Each structure stands twice: as C-alpha cells, then as structure tokens.
DRENDO-1510 file (C-alpha; in Angstrom, 1 decimal, always signed):
<recs>
REC; n; res; u; v; w
REC; 1; MET; -4.3; -21.5; +30.5 .
REC; 2; LEU; -4.6; -22.1; +34.2 .
REC; 3; LEU; -2.5; -24.8; +36.2 .
REC; 4; ALA; -5.8; -26.4; +37.0 .
REC; 5; ASP; -6.6; -26.8; +33.4 .
REC; 6; ILE; -3.1; -28.2; +32.8 .
REC; 7; ASP; -3.6; -30.6; +35.5 .
REC; 8; ASN; -7.0; -31.9; +34.0 .
REC; 9; LEU; -5.0; -32.6; +30.6 .
REC; 10; ILE; -2.2; -34.4; +32.4 .
REC; 11; ASN; -4.6; -36.5; +34.3 .
REC; 12; ARG; -5.9; -37.8; +31.0 .
REC; 13; HIS; -2.5; -39.5; +30.2 .
REC; 14; GLU; -1.1; -39.6; +26.8 .
REC; 15; ASP; -3.5; -40.4; +24.3 .
REC; 16; SER; -4.2; -39.3; +20.5 .
REC; 17; TYR; -4.4; -35.7; +21.3 .
REC; 18; ILE; -2.0; -35.4; +24.4 .
REC; 19; GLN; +1.8; -35.8; +24.5 .
REC; 20; LEU; +3.9; -35.3; +27.7 .
REC; 21; LYS; +7.5; -34.7; +28.0 .
REC; 22; GLU; +9.8; -33.7; +30.7 .
REC; 23; TYR; +11.9; -31.5; +28.1 .
REC; 24; ILE; +12.5; -31.3; +24.4 .
REC; 25; ASN; +16.0; -32.8; +23.5 .
REC; 26; ASN; +16.4; -31.1; +20.1 .
REC; 27; LEU; +14.8; -29.3; +17.3 .
REC; 28; ASP; +14.3; -32.4; +15.1 .
REC; 29; GLN; +12.4; -34.0; +17.9 .
REC; 30; LEU; +10.0; -31.1; +18.3 .
REC; 31; VAL; +9.7; -30.9; +14.5 .
REC; 32; SER; +8.3; -34.5; +14.3 .
REC; 33; GLU; +5.7; -34.1; +17.1 .
REC; 34; LEU; +4.4; -31.1; +15.3 .
REC; 35; ILE; +4.2; -33.0; +12.0 .
REC; 36; ALA; +2.5; -36.0; +13.7 .
REC; 37; PHE; -0.1; -33.9; +15.2 .
REC; 38; SER; -0.7; -31.9; +12.0 .
REC; 39; ASN; -1.3; -35.0; +10.0 .
REC; 40; ALA; -3.8; -36.2; +12.5 .
REC; 41; GLY; -6.5; -34.4; +14.3 .
REC; 42; GLY; -4.1; -31.9; +16.3 .
REC; 43; GLY; -3.2; -31.9; +19.9 .
REC; 44; LYS; -1.1; -30.5; +22.7 .
REC; 45; ILE; +2.3; -31.1; +23.8 .
REC; 46; ILE; +3.0; -30.4; +27.4 .
REC; 47; VAL; +6.5; -30.0; +28.4 .
REC; 48; GLY; +7.7; -30.3; +32.1 .
REC; 49; VAL; +5.8; -33.3; +33.0 .
REC; 50; ASN; +7.1; -36.7; +33.7 .
REC; 51; ASP; +4.8; -39.2; +31.4 .
REC; 52; LYS; +5.4; -42.0; +33.9 .
REC; 53; THR; +4.5; -40.4; +37.3 .
REC; 54; LEU; +2.5; -37.5; +35.7 .
REC; 55; ALA; +4.5; -35.0; +38.1 .
REC; 56; ARG; +4.9; -31.6; +37.1 .
REC; 57; THR; +8.7; -31.3; +37.0 .
REC; 58; GLY; +8.9; -28.0; +34.9 .
REC; 59; VAL; +11.6; -26.4; +32.9 .
REC; 60; THR; +14.0; -23.6; +33.5 .
REC; 61; LEU; +13.4; -20.1; +31.8 .
REC; 62; ASN; +16.3; -20.9; +29.6 .
REC; 63; GLU; +14.6; -24.0; +28.4 .
REC; 64; VAL; +11.4; -22.1; +27.9 .
REC; 65; LYS; +13.4; -19.6; +25.5 .
REC; 66; GLN; +15.0; -22.3; +23.7 .
REC; 67; ILE; +11.7; -24.2; +22.9 .
REC; 68; GLY; +10.3; -21.0; +21.9 .
REC; 69; GLN; +13.2; -20.7; +19.3 .
REC; 70; TRP; +13.1; -24.3; +18.1 .
REC; 71; LEU; +9.2; -23.7; +17.6 .
REC; 72; GLY; +9.4; -20.6; +15.6 .
REC; 73; ASN; +12.3; -22.0; +13.5 .
REC; 74; GLY; +10.9; -25.5; +13.1 .
REC; 75; SER; +7.4; -24.8; +12.5 .
REC; 76; LEU; +8.3; -22.4; +9.5 .
REC; 77; ASN; +11.4; -23.7; +8.2 .
REC; 78; ASN; +11.6; -27.5; +9.0 .
REC; 79; SER; +8.0; -28.4; +8.4 .
REC; 80; PHE; +6.5; -28.6; +4.9 .
REC; 81; PRO; +3.9; -27.1; +4.6 .
REC; 82; PRO; +4.6; -24.7; +7.5 .
REC; 83; THR; +2.8; -25.4; +10.8 .
REC; 84; TYR; +1.4; -22.6; +13.1 .
REC; 85; PRO; +1.6; -23.9; +16.7 .
REC; 86; VAL; +0.8; -21.8; +19.7 .
REC; 87; GLN; +3.1; -21.8; +22.8 .
REC; 88; GLU; +1.7; -20.9; +26.3 .
REC; 89; ASN; +4.1; -20.7; +29.3 .
REC; 90; VAL; +2.6; -21.2; +32.9 .
REC; 91; ALA; +4.8; -20.5; +35.9 .
REC; 92; LEU; +5.2; -22.8; +38.9 .
REC; 93; ASP; +6.0; -21.9; +42.4 .
REC; 94; ASN; +9.8; -23.1; +42.0 .
REC; 95; ASN; +10.7; -20.5; +39.1 .
REC; 96; ARG; +10.3; -23.3; +36.7 .
REC; 97; PHE; +7.6; -23.4; +33.9 .
REC; 98; ILE; +5.1; -25.7; +32.1 .
REC; 99; VAL; +5.3; -25.2; +28.4 .
REC; 100; VAL; +1.9; -26.1; +26.4 .
REC; 101; ILE; +2.2; -26.4; +22.6 .
REC; 102; THR; -1.0; -26.5; +20.9 .
REC; 103; VAL; -0.8; -27.9; +17.4 .
REC; 104; PHE; -3.7; -27.5; +15.0 .
REC; 105; GLU; -5.0; -30.1; +12.5 .
REC; 106; GLY; -3.3; -29.4; +9.2 .
REC; 107; LEU; -5.3; -27.9; +6.4 .
REC; 108; HIS; -2.6; -28.9; +3.8 .
REC; 109; LYS; -2.1; -32.8; +4.6 .
REC; 110; PRO; +0.3; -34.3; +4.2 .
REC; 111; TYR; +3.0; -32.8; +6.2 .
REC; 112; CYS; +6.8; -33.8; +6.2 .
REC; 113; ASP; +10.1; -32.6; +7.8 .
REC; 114; ASN; +12.9; -31.4; +5.9 .
REC; 115; SER; +14.4; -35.0; +5.4 .
REC; 116; GLY; +11.0; -35.8; +3.5 .
REC; 117; VAL; +9.9; -38.0; +6.4 .
REC; 118; TYR; +6.0; -38.1; +6.9 .
REC; 119; TRP; +5.1; -38.4; +10.6 .
REC; 120; LEU; +1.7; -39.8; +12.1 .
REC; 121; ARG; +0.3; -39.9; +15.3 .
REC; 122; VAL; -1.3; -43.2; +16.3 .
REC; 123; GLY; -2.9; -43.5; +19.6 .
REC; 124; SER; -0.2; -42.2; +22.0 .
REC; 125; GLU; +2.7; -42.6; +19.6 .
REC; 126; LYS; +4.1; -41.1; +16.5 .
REC; 127; ARG; +5.5; -43.4; +13.8 .
REC; 128; ARG; +6.7; -42.7; +10.3 .
REC; 129; ALA; +4.0; -42.8; +7.7 .
REC; 130; ARG; +3.8; -45.6; +5.2 .
REC; 131; PRO; +3.0; -45.0; +1.5 .
REC; 132; GLU; -0.5; -46.0; +1.9 .
REC; 133; ASP; -0.9; -43.7; +4.8 .
REC; 134; ILE; +0.4; -40.7; +2.7 .
REC; 135; LYS; -2.0; -41.8; -0.2 .
REC; 136; ARG; -5.0; -41.8; +2.3 .
REC; 137; LEU; -4.0; -38.3; +3.6 .
REC; 138; VAL; -3.7; -36.9; +0.0 .
REC; 139; ALA; -7.2; -38.4; -1.0 .
REC; 140; GLU; -8.6; -37.0; +2.1 .
REC; 141; ASN; -7.2; -33.6; +1.5 .
REC; 142; ASN; -8.4; -33.6; -2.1 .
REC; 143; HIS; -11.8; -34.8; -1.4 .
REC; 144; LEU; -12.9; -32.2; +1.3 .
REC; 145; SER; -13.5; -28.5; +0.9 .
REC; 146; VAL; -11.6; -26.6; +3.6 .
REC; 147; GLU; -14.9; -25.4; +5.0 .
REC; 148; GLU; -15.8; -29.0; +5.5 .
REC; 149; ARG; -12.9; -30.0; +7.5 .
REC; 150; VAL; -13.7; -31.2; +11.0 .
REC; 151; LEU; -12.3; -29.4; +14.0 .
REC; 152; THR; -11.4; -32.6; +16.0 .
REC; 153; HIS; -10.7; -30.7; +19.2 .
REC; 154; SER; -14.5; -29.1; +19.2 .
REC; 155; ILE; -17.4; -30.3; +21.1 .
REC; 156; MET; -21.0; -29.5; +20.5 .
REC; 157; GLU; -21.0; -27.0; +23.6 .
REC; 158; ASN; -18.9; -25.0; +21.3 .
REC; 159; PHE; -21.6; -24.2; +18.6 .
REC; 160; ASP; -23.5; -21.0; +19.6 .
REC; 161; MET; -27.2; -22.4; +19.7 .
REC; 162; THR; -28.6; -19.3; +20.9 .
REC; 163; ALA; -27.2; -17.4; +17.7 .
REC; 164; TYR; -28.4; -20.3; +15.5 .
REC; 165; LYS; -31.9; -20.1; +16.8 .
REC; 166; LYS; -31.9; -16.4; +16.0 .
REC; 167; TYR; -30.8; -17.2; +12.6 .
REC; 168; TYR; -33.3; -20.0; +11.9 .
REC; 169; GLU; -36.2; -18.0; +13.2 .
REC; 170; LYS; -35.3; -14.9; +11.2 .
REC; 171; LYS; -34.7; -17.0; +8.1 .
REC; 172; TYR; -37.5; -19.5; +8.3 .
REC; 173; GLU; -40.0; -17.3; +10.1 .
REC; 174; GLN; -40.6; -20.2; +12.5 .
REC; 175; LYS; -39.6; -21.4; +15.8 .
REC; 176; LEU; -36.6; -23.8; +16.1 .
REC; 177; PRO; -37.7; -27.3; +16.9 .
REC; 178; ASP; -37.3; -28.3; +20.5 .
REC; 179; ASP; -35.9; -31.8; +19.6 .
REC; 180; LEU; -32.2; -31.5; +20.0 .
REC; 181; ALA; -31.6; -34.6; +18.0 .
REC; 182; LEU; -33.4; -33.2; +15.1 .
REC; 183; VAL; -31.7; -29.8; +15.3 .
REC; 184; LYS; -28.3; -31.6; +15.4 .
REC; 185; GLN; -29.5; -33.6; +12.1 .
REC; 186; MET; -30.3; -30.3; +10.5 .
REC; 187; LEU; -26.9; -28.8; +11.3 .
REC; 188; ILE; -25.3; -32.0; +10.1 .
REC; 189; ASN; -27.1; -31.7; +6.8 .
REC; 190; LYS; -26.1; -28.2; +6.4 .
REC; 191; GLN; -22.3; -29.2; +7.0 .
REC; 192; LEU; -21.9; -27.2; +10.2 .
REC; 193; LEU; -21.4; -30.3; +12.2 .
REC; 194; LYS; -20.1; -33.8; +11.6 .
REC; 195; GLY; -21.1; -36.3; +14.5 .
REC; 196; ASP; -20.4; -34.2; +17.6 .
REC; 197; ARG; -17.6; -31.8; +16.2 .
REC; 198; LEU; -18.0; -28.7; +14.4 .
REC; 199; THR; -16.8; -28.1; +11.0 .
REC; 200; LEU; -14.5; -25.2; +10.0 .
REC; 201; ALA; -17.7; -23.5; +8.6 .
REC; 202; GLY; -19.6; -24.3; +11.6 .
REC; 203; ALA; -17.1; -22.6; +13.8 .
REC; 204; LEU; -16.5; -19.6; +11.4 .
REC; 205; LEU; -20.2; -18.9; +11.2 .
REC; 206; LEU; -21.8; -20.0; +14.6 .
REC; 207; GLY; -18.7; -20.9; +16.9 .
REC; 208; GLY; -19.1; -19.5; +20.5 .
REC; 209; ASP; -15.3; -20.0; +21.2 .
REC; 210; GLY; -12.7; -18.0; +19.1 .
REC; 211; GLN; -10.0; -20.2; +20.5 .
REC; 212; LEU; -11.3; -23.2; +18.2 .
REC; 213; LEU; -9.9; -21.5; +15.2 .
REC; 214; HIS; -6.5; -21.5; +13.7 .
REC; 215; PRO; -4.6; -18.5; +15.5 .
REC; 216; ASN; -4.2; -17.0; +12.2 .
REC; 217; PHE; -8.0; -16.9; +11.3 .
REC; 218; CYS; -8.3; -13.3; +12.9 .
REC; 219; ILE; -8.0; -9.8; +12.1 .
REC; 220; LYS; -5.2; -7.9; +13.2 .
REC; 221; ALA; -6.1; -4.3; +13.4 .
REC; 222; VAL; -3.6; -1.2; +13.9 .
REC; 223; SER; -3.8; +2.5; +13.6 .
REC; 224; PHE; -0.6; +3.9; +12.9 .
REC; 225; PHE; +0.9; +7.2; +13.2 .
REC; 226; GLY; +2.2; +8.3; +9.7 .
REC; 227; ASN; +2.2; +6.2; +6.6 .
REC; 228; ASP; +4.8; +3.5; +7.4 .
REC; 229; LYS; +4.0; +0.0; +8.5 .
REC; 230; ALA; +7.4; -0.6; +9.9 .
REC; 231; THR; +7.0; +2.1; +12.8 .
REC; 232; THR; +6.5; +0.9; +16.3 .
REC; 233; GLN; +4.3; +3.7; +17.3 .
REC; 234; TYR; +0.6; +3.5; +16.9 .
REC; 235; ARG; -2.6; +5.0; +18.2 .
REC; 236; ASP; -4.5; +1.8; +18.7 .
REC; 237; SER; -3.9; -2.0; +18.1 .
REC; 238; GLU; -6.1; -4.8; +18.8 .
REC; 239; ASP; -6.3; -8.6; +17.4 .
REC; 240; PHE; -9.7; -10.0; +17.1 .
REC; 241; TYR; -10.5; -13.7; +17.2 .
REC; 242; GLY; -13.9; -15.5; +16.8 .
REC; 243; SER; -16.6; -16.1; +14.1 .
REC; 244; ILE; -17.1; -14.2; +11.1 .
REC; 245; PRO; -20.1; -12.1; +12.6 .
REC; 246; TYR; -18.1; -11.3; +15.7 .
REC; 247; LEU; -14.8; -10.3; +13.5 .
REC; 248; TYR; -17.1; -8.2; +11.3 .
REC; 249; ARG; -18.6; -6.3; +14.2 .
REC; 250; SER; -15.2; -5.8; +15.8 .
REC; 251; ALA; -13.4; -4.5; +12.6 .
REC; 252; LEU; -16.3; -1.9; +12.2 .
REC; 253; ALA; -16.0; -0.9; +15.8 .
REC; 254; PHE; -12.3; -0.4; +15.3 .
REC; 255; ILE; -12.8; +1.6; +12.3 .
REC; 256; LYS; -15.5; +3.8; +13.9 .
REC; 257; ARG; -13.3; +4.6; +17.0 .
REC; 258; ASN; -10.0; +5.4; +14.9 .
REC; 259; MET; -11.5; +7.4; +12.1 .
REC; 260; PRO; -12.5; +11.3; +12.6 .
REC; 261; LYS; -16.0; +12.7; +12.0 .
REC; 262; VAL; -16.7; +15.6; +9.7 .
REC; 263; GLN; -19.5; +18.0; +9.8 .
REC; 264; LYS; -19.5; +18.1; +5.8 .
REC; 265; ASP; -22.6; +20.2; +4.7 .
REC; 266; LYS; -24.7; +19.8; +8.2 .
REC; 267; SER; -25.1; +22.4; +10.8 .
REC; 268; PHE; -22.5; +22.9; +13.6 .
REC; 269; ASN; -24.7; +21.1; +16.2 .
REC; 270; SER; -25.5; +17.9; +14.1 .
REC; 271; ILE; -23.6; +14.5; +14.6 .
REC; 272; GLY; -20.7; +14.4; +12.3 .
REC; 273; GLU; -20.3; +11.5; +9.8 .
REC; 274; LEU; -17.2; +9.3; +9.1 .
REC; 275; GLU; -14.8; +10.8; +6.6 .
REC; 276; ILE; -15.2; +7.9; +4.3 .
REC; 277; PRO; -18.8; +6.2; +4.3 .
REC; 278; ILE; -19.1; +3.3; +6.6 .
REC; 279; LEU; -20.9; +1.4; +3.7 .
REC; 280; VAL; -17.5; +1.1; +2.1 .
REC; 281; PHE; -16.1; -0.7; +5.1 .
REC; 282; GLU; -19.3; -2.8; +5.6 .
REC; 283; GLU; -18.7; -4.0; +2.1 .
REC; 284; LEU; -15.0; -4.6; +2.0 .
REC; 285; ILE; -14.6; -6.3; +5.5 .
REC; 286; ALA; -17.5; -8.7; +4.7 .
REC; 287; ASN; -15.9; -9.4; +1.2 .
REC; 288; ALA; -12.7; -10.1; +3.1 .
REC; 289; LEU; -14.1; -12.4; +5.8 .
REC; 290; VAL; -16.3; -14.3; +3.3 .
REC; 291; HIS; -14.1; -14.8; +0.5 .
REC; 292; ARG; -10.8; -15.2; +2.0 .
REC; 293; ASP; -8.8; -18.4; +1.3 .
REC; 294; TYR; -8.9; -20.5; +4.4 .
REC; 295; TYR; -6.2; -22.7; +3.1 .
REC; 296; PHE; -3.8; -20.1; +4.0 .
REC; 297; GLY; -2.8; -19.9; +7.7 .
REC; 298; GLU; -2.7; -16.0; +7.5 .
REC; 299; ASN; -4.9; -13.2; +9.1 .
REC; 300; VAL; -6.6; -10.4; +7.7 .
REC; 301; GLU; -4.9; -7.2; +8.1 .
REC; 302; LEU; -6.8; -3.8; +9.0 .
REC; 303; LEU; -4.3; -1.0; +8.8 .
REC; 304; ILE; -5.1; +2.6; +9.3 .
REC; 305; PHE; -2.5; +5.0; +8.2 .
REC; 306; ASP; -2.8; +8.8; +8.0 .
REC; 307; ASP; -3.2; +8.8; +4.2 .
REC; 308; ARG; -5.0; +5.5; +3.5 .
REC; 309; ILE; -6.7; +2.4; +5.0 .
REC; 310; GLU; -5.5; -1.0; +3.9 .
REC; 311; ILE; -7.7; -4.4; +4.2 .
REC; 312; ASN; -5.3; -7.1; +3.2 .
REC; 313; ASN; -6.7; -10.4; +2.5 .
REC; 314; PRO; -5.1; -13.9; +2.5 .
REC; 315; GLY; -5.4; -15.7; -1.0 .
REC; 316; THR; -5.7; -14.6; -4.6 .
REC; 317; ILE; -8.8; -13.9; -6.9 .
REC; 318; PRO; -10.3; -17.3; -8.0 .
REC; 319; ALA; -9.3; -18.1; -11.7 .
REC; 320; PRO; -10.3; -17.1; -14.2 .
REC; 321; LEU; -11.4; -13.8; -12.6 .
REC; 322; SER; -9.1; -10.6; -12.6 .
REC; 323; VAL; -9.2; -7.5; -10.5 .
REC; 324; GLU; -11.2; -5.6; -13.2 .
REC; 325; ASP; -13.9; -8.6; -13.3 .
REC; 326; ILE; -14.6; -8.2; -9.5 .
REC; 327; LYS; -14.8; -4.4; -9.7 .
REC; 328; HIS; -17.6; -4.9; -12.4 .
REC; 329; GLY; -19.4; -7.5; -10.1 .
REC; 330; LEU; -18.3; -10.7; -11.5 .
REC; 331; ALA; -18.0; -13.4; -8.7 .
REC; 332; LYS; -16.9; -16.8; -8.2 .
REC; 333; PRO; -17.5; -17.9; -4.5 .
REC; 334; ARG; -14.8; -19.9; -3.0 .
REC; 335; ASN; -16.6; -20.8; +0.3 .
REC; 336; GLN; -19.9; -22.1; -0.7 .
REC; 337; ILE; -21.1; -23.1; +2.7 .
REC; 338; ILE; -20.3; -19.6; +4.4 .
REC; 339; VAL; -21.9; -17.8; +1.4 .
REC; 340; ALA; -25.1; -19.9; +1.8 .
REC; 341; PHE; -25.3; -18.9; +5.5 .
REC; 342; ILE; -23.7; -15.3; +5.8 .
REC; 343; THR; -26.6; -13.2; +4.5 .
REC; 344; ASP; -28.5; -13.8; +7.5 .
REC; 345; LEU; -25.7; -13.4; +10.0 .
REC; 346; ILE; -24.2; -10.0; +8.8 .
REC; 347; PRO; -25.3; -7.3; +6.4 .
REC; 348; TYR; -23.8; -9.1; +3.2 .
REC; 349; ARG; -25.9; -9.2; +0.1 .
REC; 350; GLY; -23.6; -11.5; -2.0 .
REC; 351; LEU; -24.0; -11.7; -5.9 .
REC; 352; GLY; -20.6; -10.2; -6.3 .
REC; 353; THR; -21.8; -6.5; -6.1 .
REC; 354; GLY; -20.0; -5.6; -2.6 .
REC; 355; ILE; -16.9; -4.1; -4.2 .
REC; 356; ARG; -19.0; -2.5; -7.0 .
REC; 357; ARG; -21.2; -0.7; -4.3 .
REC; 358; ALA; -18.2; +0.5; -2.3 .
REC; 359; LEU; -16.4; +2.0; -5.5 .
REC; 360; GLU; -19.8; +3.8; -6.4 .
REC; 361; VAL; -20.0; +5.5; -2.9 .
REC; 362; TYR; -16.3; +6.2; -2.7 .
REC; 363; PRO; -14.4; +5.8; -6.0 .
REC; 364; ASP; -10.8; +6.5; -4.5 .
REC; 365; ILE; -10.1; +2.7; -3.7 .
REC; 366; GLU; -7.2; +0.6; -5.3 .
REC; 367; ILE; -7.4; -3.1; -5.4 .
REC; 368; LYS; -4.3; -5.1; -5.8 .
REC; 369; GLU; -3.6; -8.7; -6.2 .
REC; 370; ASP; -0.1; -10.2; -5.4 .
REC; 371; ARG; -0.1; -13.8; -6.6 .
REC; 372; ARG; +3.4; -14.2; -5.2 .
REC; 373; LEU; +2.5; -13.3; -1.7 .
REC; 374; SER; -1.0; -14.8; -2.2 .
REC; 375; ARG; -2.8; -11.6; -1.1 .
REC; 376; VAL; -5.5; -9.2; -2.3 .
REC; 377; SER; -5.2; -5.8; -1.0 .
REC; 378; CYS; -8.2; -3.0; -1.0 .
REC; 379; ILE; -6.5; +0.4; -0.4 .
REC; 380; ILE; -8.6; +3.2; +0.5 .
REC; 381; LYS; -7.2; +6.6; +0.0 .
REC; 382; ARG; -8.1; +9.1; +2.8 .
REC; 383; PRO; -9.2; +12.7; +2.2 .
REC; 384; ILE; -6.4; +15.2; +2.2 .
REC; 385; ASN; -7.5; +16.9; +5.4 .
REC; 386; SER; -6.8; +13.5; +7.2 .
REC; 387; GLN; -3.2; +13.2; +6.0 .
REC; 388; LYS; -1.9; +15.8; +8.3 .
REC; 389; THR; +0.3; +14.1; +11.1 .
REC; 390; PRO; -1.5; +14.4; +14.5 .
REC; 391; VAL; +0.1; +16.2; +17.4 .
REC; 392; GLU; -0.9; +13.8; +19.9 .
REC; 393; THR; +1.7; +11.8; +21.8 .
REC; 394; PRO; +2.3; +8.1; +20.4 .
REC; 395; VAL; +1.2; +5.5; +22.8 .
REC; 396; GLU; +1.8; +1.6; +22.9 .
REC; 397; THR; -1.6; +0.8; +24.9 .
REC; 398; PRO; -4.1; +3.5; +24.8 .
REC; 399; VAL; -6.8; +1.4; +26.7 .
REC; 400; LYS; -6.5; -0.2; +30.1 .
REC; 401; THR; -7.1; -3.8; +30.6 .
REC; 402; PRO; -10.5; -3.4; +32.1 .
REC; 403; GLY; -11.6; -1.3; +29.2 .
REC; 404; LEU; -10.5; -3.7; +26.7 .
REC; 405; ILE; -12.1; -6.6; +28.6 .
REC; 406; LEU; -15.5; -4.7; +28.7 .
REC; 407; ARG; -15.0; -3.7; +24.9 .
REC; 408; GLN; -14.4; -7.4; +23.9 .
REC; 409; LEU; -17.4; -8.9; +26.0 .
REC; 410; ALA; -19.8; -6.2; +24.8 .
REC; 411; VAL; -19.2; -7.5; +21.2 .
REC; 412; ASN; -19.1; -11.2; +22.0 .
REC; 413; PRO; -20.8; -12.0; +25.4 .
REC; 414; LYS; -19.8; -15.7; +25.1 .
REC; 415; MET; -16.3; -15.3; +24.9 .
REC; 416; THR; -14.2; -17.2; +27.7 .
REC; 417; LEU; -11.7; -15.2; +29.7 .
REC; 418; GLY; -8.9; -17.3; +28.2 .
REC; 419; ALA; -10.1; -16.0; +24.7 .
REC; 420; VAL; -10.3; -12.4; +26.1 .
REC; 421; ALA; -6.8; -12.6; +27.2 .
REC; 422; LYS; -5.4; -13.9; +23.9 .
REC; 423; SER; -7.4; -11.4; +21.9 .
REC; 424; ILE; -6.0; -8.2; +24.0 .
REC; 425; GLY; -2.6; -9.7; +24.3 .
REC; 426; LYS; -2.8; -10.0; +28.3 .
REC; 427; SER; -2.0; -12.8; +30.7 .
REC; 428; VAL; -5.2; -14.9; +31.8 .
REC; 429; SER; -4.3; -14.1; +35.5 .
REC; 430; ALA; -4.3; -10.3; +34.5 .
REC; 431; VAL; -7.8; -10.7; +32.7 .
REC; 432; GLU; -9.2; -12.7; +35.7 .
REC; 433; ARG; -8.2; -10.1; +38.3 .
REC; 434; ALA; -9.6; -7.1; +36.2 .
REC; 435; SER; -12.8; -9.1; +35.4 .
REC; 436; LYS; -13.3; -9.8; +39.2 .
REC; 437; LYS; -12.8; -6.2; +40.0 .
REC; 438; LEU; -15.2; -5.2; +37.1 .
REC; 439; THR; -17.8; -7.7; +38.8 .
REC; 440; LEU; -17.6; -6.1; +42.2 .
REC; 441; GLU; -18.1; -2.7; +40.8 .
REC; 442; GLY; -21.3; -3.9; +39.2 .
REC; 443; LYS; -19.8; -3.5; +35.5 .
REC; 444; LEU; -19.7; -7.0; +34.6 .
REC; 445; LYS; -21.9; -10.1; +35.5 .
REC; 446; TYR; -21.7; -13.6; +34.2 .
REC; 447; ILE; -25.1; -15.2; +33.7 .
REC; 448; GLY; -26.1; -19.0; +33.2 .
REC; 449; SER; -24.1; -22.1; +33.5 .
REC; 450; LYS; -20.1; -22.5; +33.1 .
REC; 451; LYS; -20.6; -23.9; +29.6 .
REC; 452; GLY; -23.8; -22.3; +28.1 .
REC; 453; GLY; -23.7; -18.8; +29.9 .
REC; 454; HIS; -22.6; -15.5; +28.7 .
REC; 455; TRP; -21.4; -12.0; +29.9 .
REC; 456; GLU; -23.4; -9.0; +30.7 .
REC; 457; VAL; -21.7; -5.6; +30.5 .
REC; 458; GLY; -23.4; -3.1; +32.7 .
</recs>
C-alpha cells in the first residue's frame, strides 16, 4: 500500500470501515476491534494517525513489532472463531511507520473474545452486542451459503466484465447485451452480485482483483529439496492469489516448470512429456479449487517433494460420502454456484468423475481425509527415477523480481501492482521500480484506463 492510498483512507475520517488510532494500548483493545469488524462488514485499522486532526504521527519500529505480536496472538488465540487479519507497514520519512490492519468480514459469525464478549461495529464506533444482535448474526450466518456472502469492501469495477463476456458468448453462443443495467441484473440473478457488491462466488469465479478475497483463499506452492516439509531449502516457491481460473492456470504452470520431462518411448529429438500425465493435475487441482470448504480460512497447498506431490485441501468430504465413494465417482457438490459456472471457465467436467479419471491414467495416487485437521490430501507418488536427490545448490529465491512480475501478469493481466507484490512476497515499491524498468525496456505495457485496463507482457 502506498502513502497516497493511506492518505485517501484517512481523509474519509472514521466510518463503518475505517478506524484511526495513534497507537494500540494493549492486546484486548486490538482484539475487540478485530471482532467488531469481523462481525460487521470488515474494514481497516490505521495505526499512527490522530483521529481528531488526521495528522500522520506514526509509531516506532518497536511498536510495529509489538502490534505484530499482538495481532498474531490475538487473532488466533483471543478471538473465537479465529480471525485472519493482514498487517501492512508503511515507512514515513522520520523513521516512524503507519500500520494498516485489514480485517475481513467474518465467515463464521458471530465472533467473541476470550471473555465471551461479542463486539459490533456501528457507524464509526464499536459496542457490545446485545442478545438480539447475536441472534441476528446467527440467523444471517445460517441463512446464507458461504458462496452468497457479500464482499462488502468490493465494488462493481472489481468484477471482470471482459472475462464474463467471454464466458457468456461461449456458453450461450450469442453476444452479451449492451445494456449494463440488464447485465447487472443477470449477475444478481446468478448470485454473482448483490447490489453493487460482489458475492464470494462472484469474486472466486470472475473477480479481477485477488486482493478482494480472504488472504488464505490462495494456493501456496513449494518445490522442496528432499522429502521433508520442515526444510528451509527449496527449488521454487510462490503464493498465488486470485480467481479460481487464475489459481488453476498458475498451479499448472508451477507444476510444469518444476517437474522433469522424460522421453518415454519416443525418439531422442521428440519433445519430452511430464513424468506424470498433466491430466492428473488438471483434475486434482480443479477438484481442490471447486470443492474446497470456503468456510475454512486455510489455503490450498501444492507441495512437490522428490518422492511425491501433495495437494492439500481445506475441509472434509461432505457426509455421508467417504474416500472410497469419491474414488468411484460419487459426488455431493458443496459449492453449488461455483459448480454451475466453472465448467465454462476451466477444463472441469463435474459429475464427480475427476478423481476417477486421474486414477485411471495414474493409479499411484493416495487420498487421505483427516477430520481432526479438516483436510483432504491427494498424494501422487513420483516415479523411482525422480526420487534421486538432485545435485544443484539449494536456492531461496530462484527467480528475480522482474521475472516474477512478468510471470504473474502473463497469467493474470488485470492484476494490480499491489496484488503482484503480495503474490510474489515483495514490497510494493520494489515491484513499482521493477515494472517501470520493464516498461522502459519494452517488456511490459499497461493498456486502458486505471480501473478497467490490463497489462500486456512483451
């Protein structure tokens, strides 16, 4: 986040979505703010700002560290259920910092602190929830599926209308109407919008901004040396944020660049094939993204080891199905809206046949369900020849920043530089410097308006 972005938020003054604080006094104060925002529509806590004069006073580095410790401890151990806020630190010129804490609207309302107190955000203030408030939150939570939840921090411009136009014309074999009011009503009817806001389904299917989504609705991909997850040495690592089609393409690209090709029975000059058929990953990754439990604030893991590849998915198999049932093609879709759309956005056939097809082309796949951890794992055993420990030197960051930027924007041209920075684990300023250099070199070009444009990789 840039200082100019923070100033724009500060100049709004405090409201239902913005809280200004000169500093955080203690852990309990921070937790109550997290809970209040989680029980409402989410929002941002901006620390280091005088709420009366709107002056940027900043906090010290030690205070930044203290806030980070409180945030990690309080969001997981003092909030029930846990919350998953995001902290961003922006440096001022006087060796002080502005801390921006983004709190997402809770998917498991109502939330309370470890004393059993439920907090609400009402206007620019927080207050204790009354019994009738708690009943309302419970009723709202039970009435809506997680896909129908409104992302209150979203706007219509976050919806990728270009992608929807392609979807519509492919599915219905006719042009999308020019009447925007009519198109908007179509999207509301399909539960992708509610008013001018995106639903979770709308953002997951056709959202143009990965920052809209919960920070853990992502794929964490790592290619390790050896067979132990605990090692700090890896060949490649990347976090992918965005819509399901973007996550699907990104995960497959990660697998292709981290898996060796073999000649098999073909001639020496022929192009090699992946040691495990790509169809296996197409089916299993699509299955993970479409059927994961979005009530759980956890990410999908794509882990490549020397002897296996793991795809770990949040949630459990819907009752009354078992692991053996899904192996034989039985299905009980959890995310009905996503299933209804996804077949025209990625190569997904539905009907519960994906895992069965993967097993038919590559039987050496183990499926495990851990109900204690609420996780389903697909473990793909690699051929024996792949299990030899490579001799290359371990590296922490095998691809430089410009290459990471081009890779992200080639897959998702509508990403903001802020979203790119978050995805590749770099600062926004570093990404801005690198993208400016890439633009001067003719390798990157931005086309169109600030809100509706896209990147073109040369």
